[in-house]
N, C-alpha and C positions, 0 to 999 in steps of 0.2 A: 662916165667911166671912172671906176675906182683906181686911184693912183697910190693910195697908202692905206694900210690896215693898222688900226690901234686895237690891241687886245688886252683884256683883263687876264688875270692869272687864275685865281681860285675858282674852280668850277667851270673854267673855260679851256685853258691849256692844260690844267693840272687838277688833281682831285682836291676837294675841300678837306678831305680827311688827312692828307699829308700835312697840310698846314696846321690843322686843328689837333692832330694826334701825334705829330712828330715835332714840327718846328716850335709851336707855341709851348708845349711842355718842356722842351729842351731849354728854351730861353728862360722860362720860369725857374727851372732848377738851377741854371747857371747865374742868374741875376745877382744873388747875394755875394758870391765869390768874385764875380766880374766887377761889381761896384767897389768892393773892398780893394781889389788889386789895382784897378784903374781909376780910382776916385780923383786923383790929382791931374789926370791927363786933360789937356785943354778941350779936346773934342768931347769928352765925357762931361766935363763941367759945363760946356755950352748947352748940352741937352738937358742937364739937370736944371740949369737956369731957365730954359724954356719951359720945363715942366713946372717950375715954381710959378712962372707967370700964368700958365694955363690953369693951374690948380688953385692959385692963391695961397699956397702953403709954403712954409720955409723948410727947405730940405738941407739940414745942417750936417748930416752924416750919411754914410752908405746905408745904414739901417733904415733911416727915415725915408730915404729915396726908394729903397727896395719896397717898403710898405706901400708907397703910392703906386709904383709900377706894377706890383702884384695885384693891386686892386684894379688898375686899368686893364690888366690881362684878363682878370675874372669878368670884367664888364665888357670885354671885347671892344674897348675904346679905340677909335682910329686916331690916336694922338700922335702927331709927328715926332715928338721927343721919344716916346715909347718905341715907335717904329725904327727910329734911327739907332737906338741902343740895341734893340733886338737884332738889327742887321749886323752890328759889330760882334754880338755873341754868336750869331749863326755863321759868320765868316770862319771862326775857329772850328766850328763843327764840320763845315764843309771841308776845310783844309786838313782836318784830322781824319777825314774819311768816316766820320760817325754816321753819315747818311748821304745820299744823293737826292736831288729834287725830282719828285715824281712828274712825269709827263704822260698824258694819254697817248696811246700808240700812234694816233693820226697827227699829233701836233708837229713833231719835227719834220715829218714828210711834207705837210702842208706849208709850213713856214719856208722850207727849202724851195718848194715848187713856186710859191708866190714870189720869193726873192728872185728866182731865175726868170720869172716873167717881168721883172723890172719894178715890182711894187716895193715901196718903202715900208718897213715894218717897225711898229712902235709898241711899247708896253705902257699901260696905265693901270696902276694898282695902288691900293692903300698902303702896301708895304713900301719902304723907302727905296729910292733909286739904287742905293748900294745893295740892299737885299735883293732887288730884282736882278741885278748883274750877277750876284752870287748864284741865284736860283738858276739862271740860264747858263752860267758858267760851269756849274757842277750838277748838270741834269743827268737823268738816267741815260740820255742819248749823248752825253759828253758836252763839250763847250759849244753852245749855240750863239754866243754873244756876237759873233761876226755877222749873223743874219739881221741883227737889229740896228736900226738907224738912230734910235733914241728912246728915252725912258721918261715917264711922268709919274709923279706921286702926289701926295696931298699938299705939297707946296704949290701945286697948280690949282688947288681947290678940292673940295670934297666931291666924291664921285656921283652923288645924286643931285648936284647943282649944275644948272645949265651953263653958268658963267665959266665953270671949270673947262668945259669942252670948247668954249670960245677961246679961252686962253691957250689951250692945246692947238687949236686950229691956227691961231696966229703964230705960234711957235713953229709949227710944221711949215706954214707958208703956202698951203694949198687951199682952194675953195672947199668949204665944208662938204659940199655935195660929192667931192672926190675922195672923201674920207669914209672908211667903213669901221664902225666900232663893234667889237664882239664882246659879249658879256653874258652871264647867266642870270643877271639881276635886272628885273623889269624896270625898276626906278632909275637905274643907271642908264639903261637904253632910252628911257623916256627923256632924260635930261640931254643925252647926246642928240636924239632926234630933234628936240626943240632947238638945238644949236645948229641944225641943218645937216648933221651927219647921216649917212646911211647906217642902218643898224641890223644886226642879226643876233638873235638870242640862242645861246647854246643850252639845250635841255638834255644833258647827258643821260639822264635816267628816263627821259620821255614821260615825265610825270608832273610837270609844272603847270599844265593847263593852258588856257587861252592867253593870247598876247596880241598887242597891236603891231608887233614886229614879226618879221620872218623868223621861223623857228626851225632849227636843225638839231640833230643829236650827235653830229660828228662834223669835223672840219672837211671830211670827204664829201659832204653834201653841199659845200659852198663852191659855187662856180664863179671864178673871177677872170 
């Protein structure tokens, strides 16, 4: 019996295009001014220091840091320091009303129904935990954060590594076979299944082909 659901965001609860065409370009445009304005803040310096360690480069100025982060954005690199800083930038965008986070029409309905059935709901995304909370706090359907029991990001490990799911399972405290992971990415689902999770692949466009996992095109097709 499934007792908790762990869901991905991009391509699963929400369109990939919102992240790629709205959030990422917004952060890229705001990065230079954000680094100039907030350079001396401890939380920013902590992420710059982490970026130095990951890249092996010395980032002595906002301009040098911006050059690295812009390259990581172009490379679609899942680097924790980049994700953390993007989350800080996105917060201002959400709070200013520059955008709301896209959700597929079935997402909020399903999350609410599963919560009412007593299931615990978690998010696991390469975006930082802070960014995830903003996403569900400023969604098209309003503030959904009250439905969620917890969040996981790359500090738990990368999403295509089996040990990441073992870490998440231990944090949730339920047997792996009672956990359901939802994603649109086959390699992520493979890693979760290898850790003992139940898995379902979201194929929103119905065009991804064969899978070792159960495949649905909507949350409406998931019976829990």
